[in-house]
C-alpha positions as CSV (number, residue, x, y, z in Angstrom):
1,X,-24.0,-109.8,-7.1
2,X,-25.7,-112.2,-4.6
3,X,-25.0,-111.9,-0.8
4,X,-25.6,-115.1,1.1
5,X,-28.1,-115.3,4.0
6,X,-25.3,-116.3,6.3
7,X,-23.4,-113.0,5.6
8,X,-26.6,-111.0,5.9
9,X,-27.2,-112.7,9.2
10,X,-23.8,-111.6,10.5
11,X,-24.6,-108.0,9.7
12,X,-28.0,-108.3,11.3
13,X,-26.5,-109.7,14.5
14,X,-23.8,-107.0,14.6
15,X,-26.5,-104.3,14.2
16,X,-28.6,-105.8,16.9
17,X,-25.6,-106.0,19.2
18,X,-24.8,-102.4,18.5
19,X,-28.3,-101.3,19.3
20,X,-28.2,-103.0,22.7
21,X,-24.7,-101.7,23.5
22,X,-25.7,-98.1,22.4
23,X,-28.5,-98.3,24.9
24,X,-26.5,-99.7,27.8
25,X,-23.2,-97.6,27.5
26,X,-24.7,-94.1,28.3
27,X,-26.5,-95.5,31.3
28,X,-23.3,-96.8,32.8
29,X,-22.1,-93.2,33.1
30,X,-22.6,-91.6,36.6
31,X,-25.2,-89.0,37.1
32,X,-28.6,-88.3,35.6
33,X,-29.3,-86.1,32.5
34,X,-32.2,-84.6,34.3
35,X,-29.9,-83.6,37.2
36,X,-27.4,-82.2,34.7
37,X,-30.1,-80.1,33.0
38,X,-31.3,-78.8,36.4
39,X,-27.7,-77.9,37.3
40,X,-27.4,-75.8,34.1
41,X,-30.3,-73.7,35.3
42,X,-28.5,-72.8,38.5
43,X,-30.5,-70.2,40.5
44,X,-33.3,-70.4,37.9
45,X,-34.0,-74.0,38.9
46,X,-37.2,-73.3,40.7
47,X,-39.4,-76.2,41.9
48,X,-41.8,-75.5,39.0
49,X,-38.9,-75.6,36.5
50,X,-37.6,-78.8,37.9
51,X,-41.0,-80.4,37.7
52,X,-41.4,-79.2,34.1
53,X,-38.0,-80.8,33.2
54,X,-38.9,-84.1,34.8
55,X,-42.3,-84.0,33.0
56,X,-40.6,-83.5,29.6
57,X,-37.7,-85.9,30.2
58,X,-39.4,-88.2,32.7
59,X,-38.8,-91.3,30.5
60,X,-35.1,-91.0,31.4
61,X,-36.0,-91.8,35.1
62,X,-38.2,-94.7,34.2
63,X,-37.3,-98.4,34.9
64,X,-34.6,-99.6,32.5
65,X,-36.8,-102.0,30.6
66,X,-39.4,-99.3,29.9
67,X,-36.6,-97.1,28.7
68,X,-35.4,-99.9,26.4
69,X,-38.9,-100.5,25.0
70,X,-39.3,-96.8,24.3
71,X,-35.8,-96.8,22.7
72,X,-36.8,-99.6,20.3
73,X,-40.1,-97.9,19.4
74,X,-38.2,-94.7,18.6
75,X,-35.8,-96.5,16.4
76,X,-38.6,-98.2,14.5
77,X,-40.3,-94.9,13.8
78,X,-37.0,-93.0,13.3
79,X,-37.8,-90.9,16.3
80,X,-34.6,-90.5,18.3
81,X,-36.2,-88.2,20.8
82,X,-35.3,-84.7,22.0
83,X,-31.9,-83.5,23.0
84,X,-31.3,-82.7,26.6
85,X,-28.3,-80.5,25.9
86,X,-29.7,-78.7,22.9
87,X,-33.4,-78.6,24.0
88,X,-35.8,-78.1,22.2
89,X,-34.0,-79.4,19.2
90,X,-34.5,-83.0,18.2
91,X,-31.7,-85.5,18.0
92,X,-32.1,-85.7,14.3
93,X,-31.7,-82.0,14.0
94,X,-28.6,-82.0,16.1
95,X,-27.0,-84.9,14.4
96,X,-27.9,-83.7,10.9
97,X,-26.0,-80.4,11.4
98,X,-23.0,-82.1,12.9
99,X,-22.9,-84.9,10.4
100,X,-22.4,-82.5,7.5
101,X,-19.2,-81.1,9.1
102,X,-17.8,-84.5,10.0
103,X,-18.5,-85.9,6.5
104,X,-16.7,-82.8,5.0
105,X,-13.7,-83.2,7.3
106,X,-13.4,-87.0,7.0
107,X,-14.0,-87.2,3.2
108,X,-11.5,-84.4,2.6
109,X,-8.9,-86.1,4.8
110,X,-9.5,-89.5,3.1
111,X,-9.2,-88.1,-0.5
112,X,-6.0,-86.2,0.3
113,X,-4.5,-89.1,2.2
114,X,-5.5,-91.6,-0.4
115,X,-3.8,-89.7,-3.2
116,X,-0.6,-89.1,-1.2
117,X,-0.4,-92.6,0.3
118,X,-1.1,-94.5,-2.9
119,X,1.5,-92.5,-4.8
120,X,4.1,-92.9,-2.1
121,X,3.3,-96.6,-1.8
122,X,3.6,-97.2,-5.5
123,X,6.9,-95.4,-5.8
124,X,8.2,-97.2,-2.7
125,X,7.3,-100.6,-4.3
126,X,8.7,-99.7,-7.7
127,X,12.0,-98.6,-6.0
128,X,12.0,-101.2,-3.3
129,X,15.2,-101.2,-1.3
130,X,16.3,-97.8,-2.8
131,X,16.9,-94.6,-1.0
132,X,13.3,-93.4,-1.4
133,X,11.8,-96.6,0.0
134,X,14.3,-96.7,2.8
135,X,13.2,-93.2,4.0
136,X,9.5,-93.3,3.2
137,X,8.5,-96.8,4.4
138,X,9.8,-96.4,8.0
139,X,8.3,-92.9,8.1
140,X,4.9,-94.3,7.2
141,X,5.1,-96.8,10.1
142,X,5.8,-93.9,12.4
143,X,3.0,-91.8,11.0
144,X,0.2,-94.3,11.7
145,X,1.7,-95.1,15.1
146,X,1.4,-91.5,16.5
147,X,-1.9,-90.9,18.4
148,X,-4.1,-88.3,16.8
149,X,-4.3,-86.3,20.0
150,X,-0.5,-85.7,20.0
151,X,-0.6,-84.6,16.3
152,X,-3.6,-82.3,16.9
153,X,-2.1,-80.6,19.9
154,X,1.3,-80.2,18.2
155,X,-0.2,-78.8,15.0
156,X,-2.5,-76.5,17.0
157,X,0.3,-75.1,19.1
158,X,2.8,-74.6,16.2
159,X,0.7,-73.4,13.3
160,X,-2.2,-71.7,15.1
161,X,-1.0,-70.4,18.4
162,X,2.7,-69.8,17.8
163,X,3.0,-68.9,14.1
164,X,-0.7,-67.8,13.7
165,X,-0.8,-69.0,10.1
166,X,-4.2,-70.7,10.6
167,X,-7.3,-70.2,12.8
168,X,-7.3,-71.7,16.2
169,X,-10.6,-73.5,15.9
170,X,-14.2,-73.8,14.7
171,X,-15.4,-74.5,11.2
172,X,-15.5,-71.0,9.9
173,X,-15.2,-67.4,11.0
174,X,-18.1,-66.8,13.4
175,X,-18.4,-63.2,12.1
176,X,-19.5,-64.5,8.7
177,X,-22.9,-65.5,7.7
178,X,-23.0,-69.0,6.1
179,X,-23.7,-68.9,2.4
180,X,-22.6,-70.0,-1.0
181,X,-19.9,-67.4,-1.6
182,X,-16.2,-67.3,-2.0
183,X,-15.6,-65.5,1.3
184,X,-17.4,-68.2,3.4
185,X,-15.9,-71.0,1.3
186,X,-12.4,-69.6,1.9
187,X,-13.1,-69.4,5.6
188,X,-14.3,-73.0,5.7
189,X,-11.2,-74.1,3.8
190,X,-8.8,-72.3,6.1
191,X,-10.4,-73.7,9.2
192,X,-10.3,-77.2,7.8
193,X,-6.6,-77.3,7.0
194,X,-5.3,-78.1,10.4
195,X,-8.0,-80.7,11.3
196,X,-7.4,-82.4,7.9
197,X,-3.6,-82.4,8.5
198,X,-4.3,-84.0,11.9
199,X,-6.2,-86.9,10.4
200,X,-4.0,-87.4,7.4
201,X,-0.7,-88.9,8.9
202,X,-2.4,-92.0,10.2
203,X,-4.3,-92.5,6.9
204,X,-1.2,-91.8,4.7
205,X,0.9,-94.2,6.7
206,X,-1.8,-97.0,6.4
207,X,-2.3,-96.4,2.7
208,X,1.4,-96.3,1.9
209,X,2.1,-99.5,3.7
210,X,-0.8,-101.4,2.2
211,X,-0.2,-100.0,-1.3
212,X,3.5,-100.9,-1.1
213,X,2.8,-104.5,0.0
214,X,0.1,-105.0,-2.6
215,X,2.1,-103.6,-5.4
216,X,5.2,-105.6,-4.7
217,X,3.1,-108.7,-5.4
218,X,1.5,-107.2,-8.5
219,X,4.9,-106.2,-10.0
220,X,5.8,-109.9,-10.1
221,X,2.9,-110.8,-12.4
222,X,3.4,-111.7,-16.0
223,X,1.3,-108.8,-17.5
224,X,3.7,-106.3,-15.8
225,X,6.6,-108.0,-17.4
226,X,4.8,-107.9,-20.7
227,X,4.2,-104.2,-20.3
228,X,7.9,-103.7,-19.8
229,X,8.7,-105.8,-22.8
230,X,6.5,-103.7,-25.0
231,X,8.7,-100.8,-24.3
232,X,6.3,-98.7,-22.2
233,X,7.6,-96.0,-20.0
234,X,8.3,-96.8,-16.3
235,X,5.6,-94.3,-15.3
236,X,3.0,-96.1,-17.5
237,X,3.9,-99.6,-16.2
238,X,4.0,-98.4,-12.6
239,X,0.6,-96.8,-12.6
240,X,-1.4,-98.4,-15.5
241,X,-0.2,-102.0,-14.9
242,X,0.9,-101.9,-11.3
243,X,-0.9,-99.3,-9.1
244,X,-4.3,-99.7,-10.7
245,X,-4.4,-103.4,-10.0
246,X,-3.0,-103.0,-6.4
247,X,-5.7,-100.6,-5.3
248,X,-8.3,-103.1,-4.2
249,X,-6.6,-104.1,-0.9
250,X,-6.1,-100.3,-0.2
251,X,-9.9,-99.7,-0.6
252,X,-10.6,-102.7,1.6
253,X,-8.3,-101.4,4.3
254,X,-10.1,-98.1,4.1
255,X,-13.4,-99.7,4.9
256,X,-11.9,-101.5,7.9
257,X,-10.3,-98.3,9.1
258,X,-13.5,-96.3,9.2
259,X,-13.9,-97.0,12.9
260,X,-10.4,-95.7,13.6
261,X,-11.0,-92.7,11.3
262,X,-14.2,-91.8,13.3
263,X,-12.2,-92.2,16.5
264,X,-9.5,-89.8,15.2
265,X,-12.1,-87.3,14.1
266,X,-13.7,-87.3,17.6
267,X,-10.3,-86.2,19.1
268,X,-9.6,-83.8,16.3
269,X,-13.0,-82.1,16.6
270,X,-12.6,-81.7,20.3
271,X,-9.1,-80.2,20.1
272,X,-10.1,-77.8,17.3
273,X,-13.6,-77.1,18.6
274,X,-14.9,-78.3,15.2
275,X,-18.7,-78.6,15.2
276,X,-18.9,-82.2,14.0
277,X,-20.1,-85.5,15.5
278,X,-17.0,-85.7,17.7
279,X,-17.6,-82.4,19.5
280,X,-21.3,-83.2,19.7
281,X,-20.6,-86.6,21.3
282,X,-18.2,-84.9,23.8
283,X,-20.7,-82.2,24.8
284,X,-23.5,-84.7,25.0
285,X,-21.5,-87.0,27.2
286,X,-20.8,-84.2,29.6
287,X,-24.5,-83.2,29.7
288,X,-25.6,-86.9,30.0
289,X,-27.6,-86.4,26.9
290,X,-28.6,-90.0,26.4
291,X,-30.7,-89.5,23.2
292,X,-27.9,-87.8,21.3
293,X,-25.2,-90.2,22.5
294,X,-27.3,-93.2,21.5
295,X,-28.2,-91.7,18.1
296,X,-24.6,-90.8,17.3
297,X,-23.1,-94.1,18.3
298,X,-25.8,-95.9,16.3
299,X,-25.1,-93.7,13.3
300,X,-21.4,-94.4,13.4
301,X,-21.9,-98.1,13.8
302,X,-24.3,-98.3,10.8
303,X,-21.8,-96.3,8.7
304,X,-19.1,-98.8,9.5
305,X,-21.3,-101.8,8.8
306,X,-22.5,-100.2,5.5
307,X,-18.9,-99.6,4.4
308,X,-18.0,-103.2,5.0
309,X,-21.1,-104.5,3.3
310,X,-20.2,-102.3,0.3
311,X,-16.7,-103.8,0.3
312,X,-18.2,-107.3,0.2
313,X,-20.2,-106.4,-2.9
314,X,-17.3,-104.7,-4.6
315,X,-15.0,-107.7,-4.0
316,X,-17.5,-110.1,-5.5
317,X,-17.9,-107.9,-8.6
318,X,-14.2,-107.4,-9.1
319,X,-13.1,-111.0,-8.2
320,X,-15.5,-113.6,-9.5
321,X,-13.7,-116.3,-7.5
322,X,-15.2,-114.8,-4.3
323,X,-18.8,-115.0,-5.5
324,X,-19.3,-118.6,-4.6
325,X,-18.0,-117.9,-1.1
326,X,-20.4,-115.0,-0.4
């Protein structure tokens, strides 16, 4: 599969724009990270301690152009600097730990939502205009219209605070030592249920709507009519002939939705105190931790661009008609 230089140029420009924006945005925030770190020390902020902090993070108080040059040098060498909030940990260490939890949360929510949304969309298209479609399709529109913060707060209050069926927050029981055992895995599973259920309504609604629209078109194709003429069961025709061929637009929509998924995960992790990239970004913003903010925003941007690039390749491989246009 060949990708044209024009398309690659679009991705390169988008990445360059993201690098510049990631540098500028944190510096538009009021306050200084050095001042925030000194404030955390409180009475311990002796003149010697303040000078030591300025010596270690002095580049943050340098002229803006010098900061930008140092920022580009760090990107070129994969050195994102040292975290102000989590000093002496590096940005790579902070983001690596948080990324694992966010990947687990987002991937689990996507897999669960994809399975549910695709099945609901396929059945809705197969029974278009019926009672099932009349109930499920409007409900799907409502599901992806509700802000994640409302879902998160509602689920937290009902199932964790009131009923106490699930833990209130965090990724696992803090009394447990992380390890590869059933006790720790069970704790991780229980703590992930509510965050996953928070992210799922938006995804299920999108997947159901896209799958239904795509499959309605597919059901009008000749090969579906042939499958019915062969005497195949409705289940076989619906999933083997219809749903399987209607999946591509759903996967494309998933790649385009990654930005919204990351946005939803930020709110979800903050509400449930889940130690992923969302909570890390929030704590870094409060502490004016420029290196962590820049590193995380760049990471999320690159993940979104990579997903869309992958979709371009998959589309060209699946549909030869698009190869000439890439």
